[in-house]
N, C-alpha and C positions, 0 to 999 in steps of 0.2 A: 695563516688563518686556517683553522680546522673546519672542514665541511662534513656534516653528518647527512647521509643520504637515506631517504625514506621512500619506499615504493608502496603505493596503494593500489591494490588489485581490485578494480571495479570503480567506475565513475558514476555510480548512482548517487542518491542523496547522502548516503552514509559516507562514501568516499569523498564526495565534494565537501561535506562538512568537516571531515578529518583534515583534508588538505588546507581548507580555509583556516581552521584552528591552528595548525602548525605554522603556516606562513604569517598569519596576522599576529600571533604571539611573538614570533621571531622579530617582526617589524616593530612591535611595540617595545620590546626589550632593547633593540638596537645594539645587540652584542656583535661588535666587529671582529672579535677574536674567534667566534664560532658562528657558522651559518648552517641553515637547514636547507637541503636540496630535496624538493618533493616532486615525484613523478607519478602520475596516475596512468595505469594501463587499463584500457576499456576494450572489451571484446567486441562490442557493438559499434556501429558507425555513428552513434550519437551519445551524448551524456544524459544522465537522468535515470537510467535504468527503468524501473517500473513507474517512474514519473515521466510520462511521455506526452508531449504536447503535439497537436496536429493542426496545421493551418489549412484544413480542407476548405473551409468557408472564408474567403478572403475579406468579406465585408464585416467580420467580427474578430475579436481577439481569439487566439488559439484555444482549442478544446483539449481538456485533459482526458486522455484515453487510458491513463493509469490512475495513480493517486490523484484525488481531486479536492478533498475536504481538509480543513483544519479542525481536528477533533479536540475541542475544548478551548476556552478562552485563556487558559493558563499554559498553553503549549508553546514550544520554542518558536514555531512559525509565527504565532500571534505576536510574540515579543519582537521578532525581526520586522514583521509588517508594521508594528507600531513605531519602531525606531526609524524605518524608512519612509513612513507616511503612505503606505500602500492602502488602496481602497479594498474594503472587505464587504461582503454581503452575508448576513446571517441567514441560515437555511432551516435549522430545526434544532430542537433539543436532541441530545444523543442517547438518552437512556430509554430502554424498553418501557419503563414505568415512569418516565420523566414528566408527563403532563398531557393535557388534552389536545394540544395543537400540533399540526404539522405532518401527521402520519395517518394513513388509513390502511385497511386490509381488505383484499378481495378474497372472500371465502364463501363457499356455498352459493356461488353465483350472485353475491351481494357485495357492495362496497360499503364497509362500515368503518367508523372511527376506531382507531387503535385501542382506545380506552372506553369503548362503549360496552359497559357491563350488562346492558339489556340484551345483547347478543350472547346466547348461551355458550357458544364455542369460544368467543373472546373472553368471557368471564372465566370459563374453565381454564383457559391457557394462562391468564393473568394469575389466577390463584395457584396453579401448578408451578409457575415460574417463581413466585414468591417463596414457596417451600423449597424448590430446587436450589435457588440462589442462596438461601440461608444455609442449607446443608453444604453447598459448594464453598462458601466463604469459610465455614468452620473446618472443612476438610483441608482447604488451602493453608490455614493457620496451623493445623495439626502437622501437616507435612513439613512446613517450615520449622516447626518446633523440633521435629525429629532431626532435621538437617543440622540445626544449631547444636543439638546434643552430640551428634556424631562429629561435627566439625570442631567444636570447642571442648568436647569432653565433659560438658556439664550443661544443666538446663539454662535456658534463656529466661530470666526472671520476668521480663515483660510479657512473654508469651505463656509462661508457666501458670499465670493466673487465669488463663483463658478457660472459660467454661465449655466443656466439650458438648457438641451437638448431641442431644438425646436420640438414641436409636441409630446413630452413625456407626459404621464399622471402621471408621477412621481410614478408609481406603478411598482412593480416587475412583471416579465413576463418570460415565458418559451421559449426555443429555438423553440419548435413546434409552439407556438403562433406567434412568430416573423416571421417564415418561411411562415406561412399561410397569415399573413398580407402583406408580400412582394409579395406573389403570385408566388414564384419561382417554377420551375419544380420539379417533383418527383425525378428525377435523382440528381438534385442539393441538394434536401433535404437529399437524401440517403448519399451523400458525407459528409454533415455536421453532420449527425447522426453518421457515422463511425469515423470521425476524432475527433469530440468533445464529443458527448453524450456517445459513447461507451468507449472512453478513460477515461471519468470521471464517468463511472458506473451509467448511468442514461438513461431512455427513453427520447426521445426528448421532449415529452410533460411535463415531470417533471424536465427537466434540467433548473435550475435557472440561467439565464444569469448574473444577477447582482451579485449573490453569486460567480459565476465563475470569474467575472471581477475584482477581487482584484488585487491591485498592486503587481507585482511579483518581489521580491527583490533578487532572487537567481541566476540570470543569465540565459543565453540561451543555454548552452552547457550541454547535457546529457552525462553521462559516466557510466561505469560499473566496479566494483571491479574485478580484474583478478582472485582472488580466491573465488569469490562469496561473499555474505554477511556473510558467515561463519567467515571471518576474523574479522568483526566488532562484531559479536556475541561472539566470543572467547575473543576478547579484553575486552568487558564488563564483561564476566564471570570471566576472570582472575583478573580484578580489584575488583569485588565483593568478590571473594574468598580471595584475598590478604588482604582485609580490614575487613574480618570477617562477611560479610553478609551471610544470609541463603536463599536458594531457595528450596521450597517444591513443587515437581511436583505431578500431579494427585490429587490435593487437591482443588476441586471447592468450592468457597465461596458461601454460600446461605443466609447469613444475616450479616448486620453490625448494631450494636446497640451502640448508643452514649448516655452517661450519663454525669452528671456533673463532674464525676471523670475521665472520659476517654472513650475509645471506646472498644467494644468487637467484634471481628471478628469470625464468626462461619463458620466452613468448615467441610467437610467429606473427609477423606483420601481414595483415590481409590473409591469414591462414595459409601463407606460403610455405614452401618446403624448408626454407632456411631458418634455423633457430637463431634468435638474438637473445642477449642476456644483459641484465643490469645487476651490478654489484652494489649492495647497500648495507646499512647498519641495522635497519628494522623494516619489517613488512607488515602492512595492515591488509587483511583479507576481508573484503566487504561483499563478496559475491552472494547471489541467492542460495538458499539451502540446497536446492536441487542440483546446482553445479557441484557442490561438495558430495552429495549423495551419488551422483553419477561418476565420481572419481575423475572429473574432467581436469582437475589439478592434482598432481602427485606431490607428496611432501616427503622430503628426506632430511632428517629421520622421519619415519612414519609418525602420524599423529598418535597420541596416547589412546589406549583402548577406551578410556572414559570419554574422551572427546569423540572418537569415531562412533561409539555406541549412541551418544546423544544425537549426532548428525543423522545416523541411520534410523533413529526411533521417532524423529519429529516429522510429521507429514506436511506436505505442501501440495494442495490439490489445484485443479484447473480453475480458471476464471475467464469469463467472457464479458466484455463491455461493449455496448453498442450505443451510438448516438444517432438520433433521427431529427431531421429538421422538418417543420410543418408550416403550412401557410397561415395557420391560425391556432389559437389556444382552445382546446376542447376539454381540458381537465380543470377541476376546481382550483382556484388560486390558493385557497386556504389549506389545501392538502398537497404539498409538493412531493411527498413521498408516498408511494403505494406499494405495499407488499402483497405478494400473490401466493396463495397456498398451493396452487397448481399452475402449470403453464411452462412455456419455453424460457421465460425470464422470471426471476424470483422477486426482483425489486425494480421499480421505475421511479425516477425522480425528474422533475422539470428543471430547466435552466434557461431563464429568459435573458437574452443578451440584447444590448443596444448596438445598432449598426454604427460603425465608425466612419468618419468622413475621409480618412486617409487610407491608402492601400498599403502603407508601410507595415512590415511584419512585427514591429515592436509595440509594446503597450505604452500608453501615455503615462502609466504609473512609474516608468523607469526613465529618469531624466539625467542621471549622473554620468552616463557614458553612452557611447553609440551602441544601443542595444541591438540594432539591426545586424551588426557584424557577428552576433552570436547565434543568430537564427539557425544557421546551417549546423551548428553543434548540438542543438537541442531537438533536432528532428524536423521541425517545421512541417512541410508537406511531403518530404521524402519518406518512402516506405520500403527500403531495400530488403528488410528481413521477412517480408511476406505475411506477418501476423496481423497487419492492419490493411483492410480492404475497403474501398469506396463503392457505394451502391447508388445508382441513379434510379429515379422513378421508373424509367423505361426498362431497367433490368429486372423489375419484379413483374413477371408476366400476368399474374392474377389481378394486378391493378388496372388492367385494361377494362375490367368490368365496372370500374368506378370513375366517374368524371373527376378530373383533378380540381376543378373549381365549379362545383354545382351551385345552382342559384341560392340554395339554403346555406351554403358555406362560402360567402364572398371572401375574396382575398384582398386585403388592404395593402396595396403596394406602397402607400405613403407612410405606413407605420414605421417608427424607428426601432421597433422591437423585432427580434428574431426568436421564434418559439422552438425550443429544443427539448427533447425528451430523451433521457438516458435509460437503458435497460441493463441490468446486471444479474449475472448468475455465477455460481461457483460450485465446486465439488461435483457431485453426481449430476446435478442439473446442467452444469456447464459441459460436462463430458457428453451428455446426450445432445446438447445444442451444437457441440463441436462437429458432429457428424454431418451437419447441413452446410451447404455452400452459403456464401454471404447473402446472396439475394433471397434464398429460401428462408434463412434465419430472419431477415428483415420482414419478409412476408408473414411468417408465423408470429412475430412480435406485433405487427400491425393488427393481425386478427385477434390477438390477445387483448390489445388495447381497445379494439372495437367492442369486444365483449364487456370490458370493464366500464367504458365511458359512453356506451350507446345511450340514446335518449329518445324522446318522442319526436325530435326533429330529424335525426338520422341514426341509422343502425350501424353506420360505418364511418365514424368521425375521423379515425386515424388513417384509414385507407384512402379516404377522399382528400385528406389534407397533406399527405406525405409528399415531400419534395426530393430529399436525398438523405443518405446516411453513411455512417462508418461502422465497421465491425472490427473489433480488436480481440483476437483469441490469444491470450497470454500463454497458453500451453504450447502454442506453435512458435513462440519466440525461442530461437536456438540457444540463447544464453540466460533464459529465465525459466521456461518450461513449467509455468504454473502461475498462481496468483500471489499468495503470501502465506507465511507459515500459520498454521491453524492451532488454536488451543487444543491440546490433546491430553488424553489420560496419561498421567505420569509427567506431564509437561512442567509442573511446578518444580520437580526435582531435576529434570533433565535440562531445562533452559539455562540455568546458570553455567552448566558445563559447556554450552556452546560459546559462552563469552570468555571462557578461560584462555589465557595465553599459552603458547607452546614454545618449544625450543629455547628454553631459558629466557622467556619473555621477549625474544626477538621477533616472534610471530604473534601478532594480535588479530583478534577476530571482531568484526562489527557487522551491523546490518539488523534489520527489524527482528529477525528470528532470535537474535541474541539478547533481546530486551525482555524484561518480565511483563511488559505490556506490548506484545508484538503486533504485527499487521497494521502499522500506521507509519506515516511519514515522520512524525516526531520520534518514534522509536528508532528509525534509521539514523536521523540526525543526531540524537542523543548518544547512540552507541558509537557513531563516528567520532564525536567529540571526546567520548570516554577513552576510546582507543588512542586517539592523538595525545591525550593527557598522559596515558601510560607510556607512550613512546617518549614523550618529553622527559618524564621522570627517569626513564631508563637511560636516555642519552645524557642527561645531566649527571647521573650517578657515574657513568663511565668516564665522562670528562673530568669529574672531581677526582676519581681514583687515578686517572692518568696524570693529573697535576701533582699528585703526591709522590709519584715515582721519581 
């Protein structure tokens, strides 16, 4: 019996998806003459990567401190959820110009509906984005046309008929450049920065509009898994375990060496001094872009100049996510998303949870296996890397000025609902926020929420209702060092280079940054599956050639 060995570097969503694809396909074929041995090497002490669940509040299902949403009803997560019968809750449309519900903007000391064109700044921002988006899409298509001509030696007839955007210089451009050229107001610029650049983890001056304006095939409806992404993580873990895959935690890889006979992956268990190695037929690298940029993994032979240039040219900026628990809901239920043109956080969204009757760490959505046994692998309440910190009400010194349960804000202890609010910031806003300790950051967020949602009843609804919180600074994660890859000027041409294989196809690359629609969980999953398929094809080819000898 021949055994083909595959090593996957990184056990985030991309690595887990790749391993599941390899192992499940092997089981489905049932080829006894050849088996696939799959090992995942993860530098962190948990699986999931930037999908991190935290069981800080034991009376509700875990909280997603990393990726949280399913972006689009046609995404791969939605398909898996439908197949498994998992519960979902719809949260909002996903497009900036998608409709009148679900989102609001705090600008000019006022809270206005995202599509309220009676507000001059909002109307100006919407008009500007329509023009910028149109130009960005045409630039995207023009760049792809150039690539096809270069790659194939002739025009792509489907794109050749494209009418070029009038006035475009056919070159890529940033959101900041476009706003400057249009001469829009600073307030309108701040709206576009919050809604677009901050969401995509980029400063406006580095936000590549053409890279952002890829055709979106996933649909417009966002949703959230009722049991957090822990249900998908446990689903993958269950399949990998069932089919004989191995996951080694706290084993950072520092070198990948490819020879004519195969590949050698070098790692150190628990960052110890002794080097350990795995010999394999193929390697799939799924680590964050920053790990490659920091040269934390050396490659022998060296990566091609084309690949290294793409790695070094694609940015990945800071991201901070905080979750706060309140004794009551003080925000309007019809607008769960609030963008902020200024302040310590750029986006807030609500997440109302139901208290559960059991203290078990598993979601009721997972019934096919003992899900509790996987809790230690997906993080749970352990925070050994120091990038997630818990904050109690007593930690925030300024809250002593506000009674926790004033007479005008009664706390309903019998309610089955738990009221949560998430704050999110990226790029330069996150870099500024990262300078504060966790308690101070929570305090500044509460002050920002007080300004946004104050009313005739109370001027400090957030400060009075705050109970506890979590702060996750992804730039301080030693094996992530940022949020997610940002759409960048030149990204349309560079991003395909990130996905290209190296070392005679023995070395595959996956992860959200290698997808034409990056910065999402489905991008990570899809590229993991893509890399696994490439490995399967390569291994099949080698086996077929060997059989002919």
